[in-house]
Every structure is written in structure tokens, then in C-alpha cells.
KOLVEX-234474 format. One record per residue (C-alpha): residue number from 1; chain; x, y, z. Coordinates in steps of 0.001 Angstrom, whole numbers, plus 500000, padded with zeros to 6 digits. Layout:
REM KOLVEX-234474
{pt NUM, "A", {X, Y, Z}} ...
REM end
This chain:
REM KOLVEX-234474
{pt 1, "A", {508670, 473475, 398401}} {pt 2, "A", {505415, 473050, 400193}} {pt 3, "A", {501167, 473312, 399038}} {pt 4, "A", {498288, 472772, 402067}} {pt 5, "A", {500858, 470211, 403057}} {pt 6, "A", {502717, 468775, 400336}} {pt 7, "A", {505988, 468593, 400505}} {pt 8, "A", {508675, 468190, 397782}} {pt 9, "A", {507868, 464830, 395573}} {pt 10, "A", {504241, 464485, 396577}} {pt 11, "A", {502716, 467563, 394387}} {pt 12, "A", {504045, 465881, 391394}} {pt 13, "A", {502730, 462083, 392565}} {pt 14, "A", {499616, 464416, 393710}} {pt 15, "A", {499665, 465748, 389304}} {pt 16, "A", {500247, 462562, 388467}} {pt 17, "A", {497449, 460734, 389709}} {pt 18, "A", {495380, 463061, 388942}} {pt 19, "A", {496651, 463469, 385617}} {pt 20, "A", {495386, 460050, 385080}} {pt 21, "A", {492062, 460240, 386419}} {pt 22, "A", {491605, 463181, 383532}} {pt 23, "A", {492764, 461080, 381292}} {pt 24, "A", {490397, 457550, 381897}} {pt 25, "A", {487843, 459869, 382394}} {pt 26, "A", {487930, 460772, 379011}} {pt 27, "A", {488805, 457655, 377932}} {pt 28, "A", {485386, 455621, 379667}} {pt 29, "A", {482874, 458699, 377958}} {pt 30, "A", {485254, 458088, 374448}} {pt 31, "A", {484366, 454923, 375023}} {pt 32, "A", {480496, 454522, 375852}} {pt 33, "A", {480406, 454468, 379372}} {pt 34, "A", {477189, 457000, 380527}} {pt 35, "A", {479031, 459443, 381658}} {pt 36, "A", {477460, 459346, 385421}} {pt 37, "A", {479651, 456449, 386060}} {pt 38, "A", {482587, 458182, 384467}} {pt 39, "A", {481843, 460618, 386786}} {pt 40, "A", {481513, 457874, 389591}} {pt 41, "A", {484371, 456991, 388803}} {pt 42, "A", {486496, 459518, 388503}} {pt 43, "A", {485639, 460653, 391875}} {pt 44, "A", {486581, 457949, 393900}} {pt 45, "A", {489984, 457473, 391987}} {pt 46, "A", {490740, 461365, 392611}} {pt 47, "A", {489351, 460937, 396672}} {pt 48, "A", {491870, 457924, 396549}} {pt 49, "A", {494549, 459546, 395257}} {pt 50, "A", {494182, 462701, 397812}} {pt 51, "A", {493546, 460435, 400547}} {pt 52, "A", {496370, 458060, 399725}} {pt 53, "A", {499409, 460831, 398724}} {pt 54, "A", {498351, 462887, 401632}} {pt 55, "A", {498193, 459964, 403479}} {pt 56, "A", {501947, 459639, 402573}} {pt 57, "A", {502956, 462663, 402708}} {pt 58, "A", {501705, 462978, 406943}} {pt 59, "A", {503827, 459031, 407721}} {pt 60, "A", {507117, 459708, 405508}} {pt 61, "A", {507527, 463238, 405272}} {pt 62, "A", {510168, 465491, 402438}} {pt 63, "A", {512969, 462746, 401948}} {pt 64, "A", {511618, 458985, 403825}} {pt 65, "A", {509605, 458023, 400800}} {pt 66, "A", {513004, 458067, 398731}} {pt 67, "A", {514890, 456892, 401848}} {pt 68, "A", {512131, 453885, 402906}} {pt 69, "A", {512277, 452919, 399241}} {pt 70, "A", {516106, 453213, 398732}} {pt 71, "A", {516555, 451185, 402362}} {pt 72, "A", {514878, 448226, 400175}} {pt 73, "A", {517245, 448017, 398086}} {pt 74, "A", {520561, 447400, 400461}} {pt 75, "A", {521176, 443787, 400988}} {pt 76, "A", {521003, 442075, 404282}} {pt 77, "A", {524250, 441012, 403843}} {pt 78, "A", {527150, 440505, 401038}} {pt 79, "A", {529064, 436970, 400796}} {pt 80, "A", {532028, 437087, 399142}} {pt 81, "A", {532967, 433451, 397954}} {pt 82, "A", {536818, 434289, 396764}} {pt 83, "A", {539901, 436848, 397419}} {pt 84, "A", {540150, 437531, 394240}} {pt 85, "A", {538840, 441003, 395236}} {pt 86, "A", {540919, 441588, 398174}} {pt 87, "A", {544279, 440818, 396278}} {pt 88, "A", {543677, 444164, 393409}} {pt 89, "A", {543112, 446329, 396150}} {pt 90, "A", {546947, 445876, 397427}} {pt 91, "A", {547771, 446577, 393191}} {pt 92, "A", {546823, 449851, 392688}} 
REM end
């Protein structure tokens, strides 16, 4: 799926960011912040969201960000201090 150059999960990230921006604007307005200040903050957050999401989409592509996050969870090495695990392999 592609929309205006955004691919796959980045469409969801953009929608979530804009939704959070809208909720932040509403909360700021309800608690009594001046409307222009709320508007400026919302525009800055929405612009930052667009720039970040389009940058991630261009940098990592459709599946690259998920691969990058998965790669960070892979351990550098595995240390086994006992041979019990290998003895149990022969019993199966």
C-alpha cells in the first residue's frame, strides 16, 4: 500500500502522529491556553511528524524499519556455560 510516497506502516505512523497532535490541541484549548499558542504548537508538531515519517519512509523503505528494530534485539553472542542442553538433544 502506498499513499503520496509513504509505504506500509508509515501511513499508520503519520495518522497516529496527527491524531496525537489533534488531541494535544484540544487539551491545550480546553485547559485555557490561548488559541494562537495552541495553533502554533499543533502546526509545529504536525510539521515535525510529517518530516520525521517521510524521512523514515525514504531511509528504511517498506520493511527496513521493522528489520532495523528486530536487528537491535538480536544478541551479539550466546554464552552457554553447561552441556545439559546438548545432552537433551540426543534424547529426542
